[in-house]
C-alpha positions as CSV (number, residue, x, y, z in Angstrom):
1,M,48.7,-59.3,33.0
2,R,47.0,-62.5,32.0
3,A,47.2,-63.7,28.4
4,A,43.4,-63.5,28.1
5,D,43.6,-59.8,29.0
6,R,46.1,-58.9,26.4
7,S,44.9,-57.5,23.1
8,P,45.4,-59.5,19.9
9,L,47.9,-56.9,18.7
10,D,50.0,-57.3,21.8
11,R,50.0,-61.1,21.4
12,V,51.0,-60.8,17.7
13,R,53.7,-58.3,18.7
14,R,55.1,-60.6,21.4
15,R,55.2,-63.6,19.1
16,L,56.9,-61.6,16.3
17,G,59.4,-60.4,18.8
18,A,60.3,-63.9,19.9
19,A,60.5,-65.0,16.2
20,A,62.8,-62.1,15.5
21,V,65.1,-63.2,18.4
22,V,65.2,-66.8,17.1
23,L,65.8,-65.6,13.6
24,V,68.8,-63.5,14.7
25,L,70.3,-66.4,16.6
26,L,69.9,-68.7,13.7
27,V,71.4,-66.2,11.3
28,L,74.4,-65.7,13.6
29,M,74.8,-69.5,13.8
30,S,74.7,-69.7,10.0
31,V,77.2,-66.9,9.6
32,V,79.6,-68.6,12.1
33,A,79.2,-72.0,10.3
34,T,79.8,-70.4,6.9
35,L,82.9,-68.5,8.1
36,G,84.3,-71.7,9.8
37,S,83.8,-73.7,6.6
38,L,85.6,-71.1,4.5
39,R,88.5,-70.8,7.0
40,L,89.1,-74.6,7.0
41,L,88.9,-74.8,3.2
42,T,91.4,-72.0,2.7
43,A,93.8,-73.1,5.5
44,N,94.3,-76.9,4.6
45,A,93.0,-79.0,1.9
46,D,93.6,-82.4,3.5
47,Y,90.9,-84.9,4.5
48,D,90.4,-83.6,8.0
49,A,89.8,-80.1,6.6
50,L,87.3,-81.3,4.1
51,E,85.5,-83.3,6.8
52,A,85.4,-80.3,9.1
53,A,84.0,-78.2,6.2
54,R,81.4,-80.8,5.5
55,L,80.3,-80.7,9.1
56,W,80.1,-76.9,9.0
57,N,78.0,-77.1,5.8
58,E,75.7,-79.7,7.3
59,A,75.3,-77.5,10.4
60,L,74.5,-74.6,8.1
61,L,71.9,-76.7,6.3
62,V,70.4,-77.7,9.6
63,V,70.3,-74.0,10.6
64,V,68.6,-73.0,7.4
65,S,66.1,-75.8,7.7
66,V,65.3,-75.0,11.2
67,L,64.9,-71.3,10.2
68,G,62.5,-72.2,7.5
69,L,60.5,-74.5,9.7
70,A,60.3,-71.9,12.4
71,M,59.1,-69.3,10.0
72,A,56.4,-71.6,8.7
73,V,55.3,-72.5,12.2
74,L,55.3,-68.9,13.2
75,G,53.2,-67.9,10.1
76,V,50.6,-70.5,10.8
77,H,50.5,-69.5,14.5
78,V,50.1,-65.8,13.7
79,W,47.4,-66.6,11.1
80,R,45.4,-68.7,13.6
81,L,45.9,-66.0,16.2
82,L,44.6,-63.2,13.9
83,R,41.7,-65.3,12.8
84,R,40.7,-66.3,16.3
85,E,41.2,-62.9,17.9
86,I,40.3,-60.4,15.1
87,S,38.6,-61.9,12.1
88,V,36.1,-64.1,13.9
89,P,35.1,-61.4,16.5
90,L,34.8,-58.8,13.8
91,A,32.6,-61.0,11.7
92,R,30.4,-61.7,14.8
93,L,30.3,-57.9,15.6
94,T,29.3,-57.2,12.0
95,Q,26.4,-59.7,12.3
96,E,25.2,-58.1,15.5
97,V,25.4,-54.6,14.1
98,R,23.6,-55.7,10.9
99,A,20.8,-57.2,13.1
100,A,20.5,-54.0,15.1
101,S,20.5,-51.8,12.0
102,T,17.8,-53.7,10.1
103,G,14.9,-52.6,12.3
104,D,15.6,-54.3,15.6
105,H,16.9,-51.2,17.4
106,E,16.4,-52.9,20.8
107,H,18.9,-55.7,19.9
108,E,21.8,-55.3,22.3
109,I,25.3,-55.8,20.9
110,P,27.4,-58.0,23.2
111,A,31.0,-57.5,23.9
112,V,33.0,-59.8,21.6
113,G,36.7,-60.6,21.4
114,A,39.3,-59.1,23.5
115,G,41.4,-55.9,23.6
116,E,40.6,-53.4,20.9
117,V,37.9,-55.5,19.4
118,A,36.1,-55.7,22.7
119,S,36.5,-51.9,23.1
120,L,35.0,-51.4,19.6
121,S,32.0,-53.6,20.4
122,Q,31.4,-51.7,23.6
123,D,31.6,-48.3,21.7
124,V,29.2,-49.6,19.1
125,E,26.7,-50.6,21.9
126,R,27.0,-47.2,23.5
127,M,26.4,-45.6,20.1
128,R,23.3,-47.8,19.6
129,R,21.9,-46.8,22.9
130,E,22.4,-43.1,22.2
131,L,20.8,-43.5,18.8
132,V,17.8,-45.3,20.4
133,A,17.5,-42.5,22.9
134,Q,17.6,-39.9,20.2
135,V,15.0,-41.8,18.1
136,E,12.7,-41.9,21.2
137,D,13.2,-38.2,21.8
138,A,12.4,-37.5,18.1
139,R,9.3,-39.8,18.3
140,A,8.2,-37.9,21.4
141,A,8.8,-34.6,19.8
142,H,6.9,-35.7,16.7
143,Q,4.0,-36.8,18.9
144,E,4.1,-33.4,20.6
145,V,4.1,-31.6,17.2
146,E,1.2,-33.8,16.0
147,A,-0.7,-33.0,19.2
148,A,0.0,-29.3,18.7
149,H,-1.2,-29.5,15.1
150,A,-4.4,-31.2,16.3
151,R,-4.9,-28.4,18.9
152,L,-4.2,-25.8,16.2
153,R,-6.8,-27.4,13.9
154,H,-9.3,-27.5,16.7
155,Q,-8.6,-23.8,17.5
156,A,-8.8,-22.9,13.8
157,A,-12.2,-24.6,13.7
158,E,-13.3,-22.7,16.8
159,L,-12.0,-19.5,15.3
160,E,-14.0,-20.1,12.1
161,R,-17.1,-20.8,14.2
162,S,-16.4,-17.6,16.2
163,N,-16.0,-15.6,13.0
164,R,-19.3,-16.9,11.7
165,D,-20.9,-15.9,15.0
166,L,-19.4,-12.5,14.7
167,E,-20.7,-12.1,11.2
168,Q,-24.1,-13.1,12.4
169,F,-23.8,-10.5,15.2
170,A,-22.8,-7.9,12.6
171,Y,-25.9,-8.7,10.6
172,V,-28.1,-8.5,13.7
173,A,-26.4,-5.2,14.7
174,S,-26.8,-3.7,11.2
175,H,-30.5,-4.5,11.0
176,D,-32.2,-5.6,14.2
177,L,-30.5,-3.1,16.5
178,Q,-30.5,0.0,14.4
179,E,-34.2,-0.2,13.6
180,P,-35.3,0.2,17.2
181,L,-32.9,3.1,17.6
182,R,-34.3,4.8,14.6
183,K,-37.8,4.4,16.0
184,V,-36.7,5.8,19.4
185,A,-35.2,8.8,17.8
186,S,-38.2,9.4,15.4
187,F,-40.9,8.9,17.9
188,T,-39.1,11.1,20.5
189,Q,-38.8,13.9,17.9
190,L,-42.5,13.4,17.0
191,L,-43.4,13.6,20.7
192,Q,-41.5,16.9,20.9
193,K,-43.3,18.3,17.9
194,R,-46.8,17.3,19.0
195,Y,-46.6,18.1,22.7
196,G,-43.8,20.7,22.6
197,D,-46.1,23.5,23.7
198,Q,-47.2,21.4,26.7
199,L,-43.7,20.5,28.0
200,D,-41.3,22.7,29.9
201,D,-37.6,23.3,29.1
202,R,-36.5,20.4,31.3
203,A,-38.7,18.0,29.2
204,D,-37.3,19.4,26.0
205,Q,-33.8,18.9,27.4
206,Y,-34.5,15.3,28.2
207,I,-35.9,14.7,24.7
208,A,-32.8,16.2,23.2
209,F,-30.7,13.8,25.4
210,A,-32.7,10.8,24.2
211,V,-32.4,11.8,20.5
212,D,-28.7,12.4,20.8
213,G,-28.1,9.1,22.6
214,A,-30.0,7.2,19.9
215,H,-28.0,8.9,17.2
216,R,-24.7,8.2,19.0
217,M,-25.7,4.6,19.4
218,Q,-26.4,4.4,15.7
219,R,-22.9,5.9,14.9
220,L,-21.3,3.5,17.4
221,I,-23.0,0.5,15.8
222,Q,-21.9,1.6,12.3
223,D,-18.3,2.2,13.5
224,L,-18.3,-1.3,15.2
225,L,-19.5,-2.8,11.9
226,S,-16.8,-1.1,10.0
227,F,-14.2,-2.3,12.5
228,S,-15.4,-5.9,12.4
229,R,-15.5,-6.0,8.6
230,V,-11.8,-5.1,8.1
231,G,-10.3,-8.0,6.2
232,R,-13.6,-9.8,5.5
233,S,-14.2,-8.5,2.1
234,G,-12.7,-11.5,0.5
235,R,-11.1,-9.4,-2.3
236,E,-7.5,-10.2,-3.3
237,P,-5.0,-7.4,-2.6
238,G,-3.9,-5.4,-5.7
239,P,-2.1,-2.2,-6.7
240,V,-3.9,0.8,-5.3
241,P,-2.8,4.4,-6.4
242,L,-3.1,6.5,-3.2
243,E,-3.3,9.7,-5.3
244,D,-6.7,8.6,-6.6
245,V,-7.8,7.3,-3.2
246,L,-6.9,10.6,-1.5
247,A,-8.8,12.6,-4.2
248,G,-11.9,10.6,-3.5
249,V,-11.5,11.1,0.3
250,L,-11.0,14.9,-0.1
251,H,-14.1,15.0,-2.3
252,D,-16.1,13.4,0.4
253,L,-14.7,15.8,3.0
254,S,-15.0,18.9,0.9
255,E,-17.7,20.5,3.0
256,R,-15.8,20.1,6.2
257,V,-12.6,21.4,4.6
258,A,-14.5,24.4,3.3
259,E,-16.3,25.0,6.6
260,R,-13.0,25.1,8.5
261,G,-11.0,26.8,5.9
262,A,-8.5,23.9,5.9
263,V,-5.5,23.6,3.7
264,I,-4.6,20.0,2.7
265,T,-1.5,19.4,0.7
266,H,0.5,16.3,-0.1
267,D,3.7,15.1,-1.7
268,P,3.4,12.6,-4.6
269,L,1.8,9.5,-3.2
270,P,2.8,6.0,-4.4
271,V,1.0,2.9,-5.6
272,V,0.8,0.3,-2.8
273,T,-0.5,-3.2,-2.5
274,G,-3.8,-3.6,-0.6
275,D,-7.6,-3.2,-0.5
276,R,-8.8,0.0,-2.0
277,G,-11.8,0.3,0.2
278,L,-9.9,-0.2,3.4
279,L,-7.2,2.2,2.3
280,S,-9.8,4.8,1.6
281,M,-11.2,4.3,5.1
282,L,-7.7,4.7,6.5
283,L,-7.1,8.0,4.8
284,A,-10.6,9.3,5.6
285,N,-10.0,8.6,9.3
286,V,-6.5,10.1,9.4
287,V,-7.5,13.3,7.5
288,G,-10.8,13.5,9.3
289,N,-9.0,13.4,12.7
290,A,-6.7,16.2,11.6
291,L,-9.8,18.3,10.8
292,K,-11.7,17.4,13.9
293,F,-8.9,18.1,16.4
294,A,-7.9,21.4,14.8
295,H,-6.6,24.2,17.0
296,P,-9.4,26.8,17.6
297,E,-7.1,29.8,17.0
298,R,-5.8,28.8,13.5
299,P,-7.2,27.1,10.4
300,P,-6.2,23.5,9.9
301,E,-3.1,22.7,7.8
302,V,-2.7,19.0,6.8
303,H,0.2,17.6,4.8
304,L,0.8,14.0,3.7
305,T,4.1,12.6,2.7
306,A,5.5,9.2,1.5
307,V,9.0,7.8,1.7
308,R,10.1,4.4,0.2
309,T,12.0,2.2,2.7
310,Q,13.2,-1.3,3.1
311,G,11.1,-3.2,5.6
312,R,11.5,-6.6,7.3
313,S,9.4,-8.4,4.6
314,G,10.5,-6.3,1.6
315,P,10.2,-2.8,0.2
316,E,7.5,-0.7,1.7
317,W,6.2,2.9,1.8
318,E,6.3,4.9,5.0
319,L,3.5,7.5,4.9
320,S,2.7,10.3,7.4
321,C,0.0,12.8,8.0
322,A,1.1,15.9,9.9
323,D,-1.3,18.7,11.1
324,N,-1.1,21.8,13.2
325,G,-3.9,20.9,15.5
326,I,-4.1,20.5,19.3
327,G,-1.6,17.7,19.3
328,I,-1.4,14.5,21.4
329,D,0.4,14.2,24.8
330,P,3.2,11.7,24.3
331,Q,2.0,9.7,27.3
332,Y,-1.2,8.9,25.3
333,A,0.6,8.0,22.1
334,E,-0.3,4.3,22.4
335,R,-3.7,4.8,24.1
336,V,-5.1,6.6,21.1
337,F,-5.0,3.4,19.0
338,V,-7.2,1.5,21.6
339,I,-10.8,1.1,20.6
340,F,-13.3,3.5,22.4
341,Q,-10.4,5.4,24.0
342,R,-11.2,9.1,24.1
343,L,-8.9,11.8,25.3
344,H,-11.6,14.6,25.3
345,P,-15.2,14.8,26.4
346,K,-17.8,14.0,23.8
347,E,-19.3,17.5,24.3
348,V,-16.1,19.1,23.1
349,Y,-15.2,16.7,20.2
350,T,-17.8,14.4,18.6
351,G,-17.1,10.8,17.7
352,T,-17.0,7.3,19.1
353,G,-13.3,6.9,19.8
354,I,-12.8,4.3,17.2
355,G,-11.1,6.2,14.3
356,L,-7.4,5.6,15.1
357,A,-8.2,2.0,16.3
358,L,-9.7,1.4,12.8
359,V,-6.6,2.9,11.2
360,K,-4.4,0.5,13.2
361,R,-6.6,-2.5,12.3
362,V,-6.4,-1.6,8.6
363,V,-2.6,-1.0,8.6
364,E,-1.9,-4.3,10.5
365,H,-4.2,-6.1,8.1
366,H,-1.9,-4.9,5.3
367,G,1.2,-6.1,7.2
368,G,2.3,-2.6,8.3
369,R,2.6,-0.7,11.6
370,V,1.3,2.7,12.8
371,W,2.5,5.0,15.4
372,V,2.4,8.7,16.6
373,V,5.6,10.6,16.1
374,P,6.7,12.3,19.3
375,S,6.7,16.1,18.8
376,T,7.5,19.0,21.0
377,G,5.8,21.5,18.7
378,P,2.1,22.0,17.8
379,G,0.1,19.5,16.0
380,T,0.3,15.7,15.5
381,T,2.1,13.4,13.1
382,V,0.6,10.0,12.5
383,R,3.0,7.6,10.5
384,W,2.3,4.2,9.1
385,T,3.8,1.7,6.6
386,L,2.2,-0.1,3.7
387,P,3.8,-2.7,1.3
388,A,5.0,-1.3,-2.0
389,A,3.3,-2.5,-5.2
């Protein structure tokens, strides 16, 4: 291995090893000179013995001098070696790293020094390149996020515009569309009254179909308006006592309850957080469906319950409405919540097929969920969750 390829530590180690060998030799020579001088002084005290001792002492002095000089030369050499191979390269590496860390991330860090210092500079350069690559990835990800935010803002603006169009449509539907339907129904009935004696049974049947179609269209428009207005009241949610809401719903349904001989019971109902008008609409549709789809051979029995549970977003109430009606086939348990989905002909059960879809929309607007409980017995159980107050 060439001297330039050795690391600074190897060079220092080799020089210190050589110095140690020289030092040991010099120490041995000093010990031999000292022992020889002592032996001569103790053996004979004549002139020749003293001269020999003097020579041994001079040799010892020379050895000590040479030892000191060698140590001084070695120290200077080691210091210069450390400065040239470690201190200067590290200082240059520090300058290069500082230049790259003060904003000029593209500044390449050259390999400086030899051995461990050169390996360190190469590792620092690899780290710089990895950091630059990570910064570029982060910048690209930030740009993608900004682009996504821009698209989201654009979509939000489009959604707001679409909502305004929908509100305009609701206004048109509630005024401009219902007025012609009322005229069709009214003038068709007037036609039947005035010319009823001149028309046959087939004409009376056609007139009845026209009047019924106009009335059904009016109900459909009203239900669509109710569906589209869910969540658009602008009122802040607040505590709603469901006991009071149910009392108002049962008062509105009192004639249907009395007509069918229905028995409606309930457990103590809680106070929930929400919109009172929407929750009233929810209970009216759930209880109204239980009365509508009653079994023809037994009077309707409806029971409402409430159980407090811990939901994913906090405490909530799990409410249910169970009846003894005709029931729902389990294969249609999800379909009943789709708007305008009917499981029975309109001649058998009236309505527009929007009731449970409206229930689902109200429940989801309050952050809950609704489902039909599978049952092997008679009747249907609809269950939903609402946030606790």
